[in-house]
N, C-alpha and C positions, 0 to 999 in steps of 0.2 A: 609375518606381520602380526606380532603379538599385541594383545590389549595391554594397556597400562592403567594403573590406578593412581589417581592424583587426588588432591584435597580441594574441595570447594571452599569458598571464603568462610563458611561457617565451621570448617574443620571436618565435615563429613566426607566420607569417601565418595568419589564419583568415578565412574568407569569412562575411560576415553579410548579412542581408537588409535593404536600405534601407527604413526605414519612418518617415522623419522629415518627410515632406511631409503636413501635416495635412489639407488638402483631399482628397488622394487616400485618406488613411486613412479619412476619414469616408465617402467613396464606397464603399470596400471594406466597411466595417462595415455600411452600409445594404444593400449587395448581399447580404452573407452573412446578414443578419437576414431578408432577404426570400426566402431559398431556399425555404421552404415555399410561399410565394405563387407563386414561379416554377414550382415543381413542379406546381401546380394549373393555372396558365395555359399553361405550355409543354409539360407532360407529362414523365414520367420519362425517356422515350427521348431527348428533346432535351437534357435536363439531362445525361445520361450522354454524349451526343455532344459537347456543349460541353466537358464535363469531360475527355473523352478528348483533345480538341485541346489543352487546357491541360496535361494530363499529358504528352503527347508533347513539348510545348514545354519542360517542366521537364526531361525526360530528355535532350533535345538540349542544353539549356543546361548541365547538370551532368555531361555525358559526360566532358569533359576532366578535371574535378575528380575524378570517380570513378576514372579511369585513374591519376591522380596518387596518390590515396590507396592504391590497390591496389599501385602501385609502391613507395610508402614502406613499406607493410606488409611486402612481400616483403624489402625492404632491412633493415628492423628485425629480421625473423625471422633473416636470415643473420647479422647482427651479434650477436644474442642467442645463437645457437648457437655462434658463434666464441668468444664470451666464456665459454662453458661454463655458461650460466645457464638452459639449457632445462629448465624445471621438469617437463616431461613425463617426465623420467628420474628425478625425485625422488619421495619418498613422497607428496608432495602431488598429483603428477600420475600416480601409478600407476593401472593399470587404466583407461586412457583410454576404452576401449570398454565399460566395465562397465555403462553404461546402454543400450547398443545392443540394439535388439530387431528392427530392420528389416533387410531384405536387398535387394540389387539384383534387379530383375525385368526380363525382356524386353530385356536388353541395356542398360538404363539405368545411369547412373553410380550406384554404390552410395551409399546414404544416408550412410554413414560418410565418404564422400569428398566430400560436398557442400561447396562452397566459396563459397556465396553470401554476401550481406550482410544481416544482421539489424539493423534500425533500432529502437532502444529510445527511446521518447519519455518522458523523465523530466527535466523542466527544473530540478528541485531535487535533482540527484543527489548533491550533497555535503552534504545536510542531516544525515545520520547517524541517521535514525530507522528504525522498523520497515519502512516502505515501501522505504527504500533497501537494507535487508538483503535484501528480496525481489529487488530489481533485481540486486544483485551476485551473489547466490546463483544467480539465473537465468542470468546471463552465464557464471558459472563452470561450471554444468551444461551449458550450450550449448557452451562451449569443449571440455569433456571429451568430449562426445558427437560433436561435429563439429570436430576440431582445425583444419581448413582454413577454417572459416567466419570471417567478419569481423563483429565486433560494433561497431556505431556507436551512441553515446549522444548524443542531442540534448539539450544542457543550456544553462542560462542562467547558470551559475556562472563568470562571466568573471574572477573574482578568483583563481582557482586553475588551475594547469596539470595536465596529465596525471599527471606524477610525484606531485604533491601529492595529487591525488584518489585515486590507487591506494595511496599510503602511508596515507591516512586509512582506506581500505577495509580494509587489512591490520590497522591498529592498532585500529580501532573494532570490526570484525566478525571479525577473524582469518580473512578470506577472501583467498586468494592467487589473483590473476588472471594470465593470460598476457599481458603488455603488448603484444607486437607485433600481436596481433589485436584490440586494443581501441583505438578512435579516438573522440575527443570533438569534436563540432561545436557551435560556440557560437551560440546564438540571441540575437537582439536584441529579441525581442517577448515575453519572459516576463512583463513587467509587465501584459500584457493578460489574464492568467489570475489575477491577484491579486484577492482579494475587495475590497481597498481601492480598486481601480480602478473598481469598480462599486458605489457606495453604494446604488443603487436597481436593482431587477431583477437582483440579483446572480447568480442561477442562469443566467439567459439571457445576461447579460453575459459571464460567465466562459466559457460555451459558445461564444459568438461569438469571444471572445478565443482560444480553443483552435483555432478554424479559421484565424485569422490566424497563430498560432504554427505550425500545421501547414504552411501555405504557406511560411512562413519555413524550416522544416526541409527541405521538399522542394526549396526553392531552393538548399539547400546540397548535398543528395545524395538521390537516390531509391533506397530500399532494395529488396531482393528480397522481404523479409518485414518487416511493420511491426507492432511490439508496443507497446502502451500499458500502462505499469505504475503510472499515477497516477490513472486514472479519467476520462480525456478521451474519452468515447465518441463525441462529435461529431467528434473528430479522425479516428477510424477510419472513420466514415461518409463523411467528406470524402475520405479516401484511396480509398475504393471508387469514388467518382465520378471521381476523377482516374486511377486505375490499376486496371482490372478484373482484371489478372493478378498483383497484389500481395496475397497472403494477409494477413489481419489477425488479431490476437489481443489480447484485453483481460484483464489481471489486475485484478479489481475488489476493492478493499479495502472499499468501501462504495458503495451506490447513490447517485447524485447526488440523486435524490429517491426516496422510498419510499412505500408505501401507509400505513405508520405515520405518516410525516410528514403526509400528506394528512388522515388521520383525526384527528391531534392538534390540528388547527385547530378542530375541533368540541369546545367545552367539555363537551358532554354525552356524548361518546364514551368508550370504555374507555381511550383514550390521551390524553384531553383535559386531563390534568393532568401529562403527561410531556413532556420535551424543552423546548428553548429557545423553541419557537413554540407551546407549549401554550395552547389556547383563543383563539388570535388570529384565528379565522375568524368571530368575531361582528361584527355591524354591517355597514355599507356597505363600509368599507375591508376588513374581513375577508372579505366576500363576493368582492370584487375579487381579493384575494390568493388565495383558494381557486380562483377561475376561472383565474387566471394559472398557479398551480401545476399545475392539471389539464391546461391546454394544454401546459405544458412537459413534463409526464409523457408526453403523447401523442407529442411530438417525440422525447423520450428513448427511448421504446419503439421508434420507427421506426428510429433509428440503431442501437439495440442489436440489431435483427433482422438487420442487414447484416454483423455481425462474424463471421468464420469460426470462430474458437475463443474460447470464453469460459471463464475460470477465476475462481472466487471464493475468498475467504479463509476462508469459514465456511459452515456449513449455513444460518445465519440470512441471510447475504447472498445465498446461492443462492436461497432461498425468495423473497426480494423481487425479485431479478433475473428469476426465472422468471415471477413474477406480472406483471411489467411487459413483459418481452421475449418471452415464449413465443408469443404470438399471431403476431407478425411473424416469429419464427424458424420456426414451423411452416409459415407461408405461403411463406417463402423456402427451406424445406427445409434449414435450417442445423443444425449439430450441437448436441447438448444441452449446456448449461453443466455444468461439473463443479467439485467442491471440490478445491482444491489448498492445503492448509494452509500458512501462511507458515513459513519456517524460524525456529527459535528456538534460542538458544545453550544447548540442553539439556545437551550433552556437557560444555561448559565449566563449567556450574554443578555438574554431577555431580562433576567433578574438584576444583572449588574448595571445595565445601561438603559436609561429612560429615553423613550421617543415620544415627545409631546410638545405642546406649544411652549411650555416652560423650558424644556431642554433645548429647544431650537434657539433660544436666546443665548445659550452658552456655546454654540458651535461657531467656529470661525471659518474663514475661507482657506481651509487646510485640505490639501490633497495628500492622502496617505497611501503609501505603497509598502506593504508588508511582504517581504520575500527574501529568501536567502540570496546572498550576493554571488550568484552563479551566472555563467554566461547566458544560459537559456532564458533567464528571467528578464533579459533585455532592458536593463536600467538605462542604457544609453538612449534608447528610443523615447523613454518617458522624459528624460532630461531635455532632449532635443525638442520634444513636443511642448514641454512646459516653457522653454525659452521662446518658442514661437508664439505661444499663448500670451506670455508676458509682454512680448513686443507689440501686441495689438493695443495696449494701454486702454482697454475698455474699462468701464466701471467694475466689471467682474474681476479684473486683475488687481484691484485695490487691496492691499494687505494680503494678497494670496501667497501661500507658502506650500512648498513641496517637502514632505517629510518621508524619508526612506528609512525603514526599520528592517533589520535582518540580522541573522547570525553569521558569524565569521568562523569557518571551520578550520582553516589552515592559512599558510603563507600566500597561497594562490588567491584566496578570498581577500586577504588584507591588501594585496597588490591591486586587486580589482577595485576595491573601495578607494584606494589612493588615486587610481586613474579616473574614477568617477568624480572625485573632488576636483581634479584638474580640469575635467570636461565642464563641470559647473562653472569654474572660474573662466574658462575660455568662452563660454556662452553668456558670460556676464549676468549670471543668476545666483552666484554663490551666496549673496545676502538673503536670498529667498528659498534656500535649500538647506535642510538639516539632515544629518546622518545620525542614527541611533543604533549602535551595534550591540548585539546580544542583550536586547532589552528584556526585562523581566515581564511576567504576565500582568502584574498590577500596572506597570508602565504602559504596556500595550493597551490595557483597558482604558487608561486615562486618555490616550491619544484617540481611541475609538469614540470616546465621549465628546472630544473637542473637534474632531475632523468633520468635514462635510462630504468629501468625495473619497471613495476607495478606488484605487487604480490597480490594474493588472496588465502587464505588457508582454507576457509570454505567448509565443506562437504555439498553438496546439497544446495548451495546458490540458492535461488528461482529464482532470476534474476541476479542482480549484477550491480547496477547503477554505483558503483565505478569503475568497470572494463570498462564500456563504457566510463567513464571519462578518464581513462588511455588511451584508444584508441584515443579519440578525442584530447588528449594532445600529441599524438605521442609516447606514451610509448609502449614498447614491453611487453606484458602481459605474466606472468607465473601464471597459475591459477589451482585450484583443478579440477581434471578430473571428474567433476560431475555437475549436476544442470544446471542452466542457463548459466554460463560462458562457459561451455563445449558445450552445445547444440545450444545456440542462439548467443553468443557474439564472442568468440574467435574461429571463423570459417574461412575457406579458402575464399580468394578472387581471382577469376580467377585461381583457382586451386593451389594457393600458400598460405602458412600459414600467420596468423597475430599474432601468439604468440605460447606459449607452454602449454601443460597440464601435470600435475603430481599428484601423490597420496601419495606416501611415502616420508619421509625426503630425502632418497637417490635420488629419482626421481626429487624432487625439486632442490636438489643440482646440479644434472646433467643439469637440465634445466637452472639454473642460469649460469652455465658454457657456455652452448650453446648460450644463449642470449647475454652474454657479449663478447663472442668470435666471434660473427658474423662479417664478413668482410663488408657487406653492410647493416648496421642497418637502414639507411635512407629508403631503399626500403620497409622494413617491417613496419616501422613507417607510411609511406604513405598509405600502404595497410590497416593498422589498423585504420587510420583516415577515410579512405573511408568506412570501415566497420561500423564505428560509425554513419554514416549518416542515417542508418536505424532507429535510435532511437531519432530523433529530435522531438520537440514539435509539429511541423506542421504535421508530420506523425501520432503522437498520436491523434491530433485533428480530422484528417480525419477519422481515424478508430473509434474514440469515437462517432462521429456524426452518422455514419452508424448504430451503435447499438442503439443510442438514438432515431433515427427515428423509429425503430421498436417499441419502447415504446410509442412514441407519436401516431403512427398509432393504436396501440393496445388500447390506452386510448380513442381515438376518436371512435373506433368501439364499445367499451363498453358503451360510452355515448349515442350512437345511437341505442344500443340494446333495444328490447322491455322491458319495465318496468324500464329502467334506469332513474335516476332522474337528 
């Protein structure tokens, strides 16, 4: 399985992992799939012994490449400074050590001087979504705290080069990174983690695919610290088998499988009517599906226990991760998972959108729902609730309008939008409903200025960045009574509400009425905006660095341990 050399979009050579020999690929897949069986037959000690040999092979293989990357980084830094573009001297890079809380001990190199390599596994880094904002904000915080550290991003975005990716980061998120210490290594195995590559046994298939992709990544370069920001827990477990001295961290946006997912298979359970798999545990096939999910959950729990530092995006996600991983983590004496809220463009929205007596006159009776047109976003529920609300013909319904804004990824999304339009027509509300597909950010900002209510209909939304954006823009939120929007976001400030919760169409309709009929909307808008301040990029950076410091200290200890190389 030889390596290949291909060209990045900028013309430079990039190393890729050769995986075009199908028989060998099948052998690898079967081998990885049988890891649990091997663990039983061979024992964990032998597994780690074999993994250690493979890890040493990878380190030896990539040593020359590592030296070359470090040399190029140093060269780029010199050129950057000679060009007078060192942003550490600008406002954006002021207070480089502002997040520093650690100090050197016992003659060790000070943490602020740490110059190791942090590898970020994020194969879709150019997607431009909330997960990518977390990645770039994390790298920026790491650069500011450890200016000499090198950040490696393992990506599958072969169609864009470094300059294009960093330009998109700046334009899309207004995040300015220090280019010399950011390097992109291009994966050739990203397709293995696509759901479309695994039409059956998707959860297990994608997890196997993540192992293949991780081997691909380590065949390019082995990092000093390995961080997953997309949810590939099995990749981190695999890293522990290969490299016992490489600390690992996971930023979990949502659990791959959760106790709610398992219980939703039972049509008689409390969650048996919620989610895309609701009630599918009935019958023989349903029983097999439940057994498969429970087996997978056991495997997921085991790999979760091996991760050194675990961060989750919400209290809801934390609860599910703890319920699945805590047993193994206690046994392995791992640190407790913590909540690190994702960064949201709160400051930008505060600058762009006024919330005052004057702005209140410009807002109409508009209910705004910003969400991708995916099944789990439950647009049907909101349309049904809006129809029920309009049927009351109360003064609050006068000139009321529901505006649905979202991106359309493929033909499936386009078909879904068509079906939603038909539903609006059937419910006799089509004249009061607008669809805006793939709206630009300036268009979204304009709707946030004009709207009065922000809506979220998803059951168990893991966090809810869109809901925070509603609050920062001064909208009164009406959200599903579950997940992150309920537990973390639409909560009371000084004992007073910042929005409304609902579950059924009738409850949503009643909440629409209450929100639009409020006498003092401005007071609730200001409370909502105050609530949103908990989710700024600065707050994220502070919490991120605290967790990263644990990894840096752990890495330093492992390097000083007897027998360490």
